[in-house]
N, C-alpha and C positions, 0 to 999 in steps of 0.2 A: 310510610304507610297510608299516608294521604293520598298522595298517589295513584295507589292502588285503585281509589276509588274515582278518579279523574274519569270524564264521558259519565257518572253516577251522581255527582254532587250539581244538577241544576237545581234543584230547588233549595233550602237551607237547609241544613241537618246539625244534627245537635255532636259537639264536636264528643260526647262519653259516648256517644254510638261507634265511634270508629278505635275507639280502644279495643286490641284484640282479647279476645273469650276468657283467650290464660290470666289474664292481670286480674277480672277480676274473682279470683278465688280469693284472693284477700285484701287490706284498706291498701297498705304500704305501697304494692303492685300497682292498682288500681290507683293512686295518687300518682305513681312514676310517670305513670302510661297516661293521666291527664295531662301532666308538666310537658309527655313529651311530643303529643300530639297538639298541646295549644304551642309548645315554643317551635314547630316544623309549621304550624299554619303563619305564624307571625313573618318567619320568612318567606312563605310562600305568599303571600299577602303582600311583602317587600318587592316581589317580583314582579307583583300583578297576576299569578297565574287563579288565585280568590280572594274572597271578597269575605270578611268577619262584619259580626253583627249583636250587637247585645243590648238585648232592651232598655234592664234597668243596672243599677249597681250589685253587683255578685249576683245579679240572671244567668240563666245557663246562654251559653256561646256557641252560634251558629255561625260556619260557614259555606261559602257558594263558590264554588268554580265557575272564574270567568271567560265569557266565548271569546 
């Protein structure tokens, strides 16, 4: 899902904005979507494709594509 946004992630983007629209219908789906996007972003960061940042503990998580 994150790779679909490659080329559009030149600025920091909240990972919650990457969750598919149909996941917002229920709280459990939204949590699952958030967990999936987060785990995928960790793998992409490990490969050096994206950067991840968080300002404070329990704050929003942002990602940005590395060029």
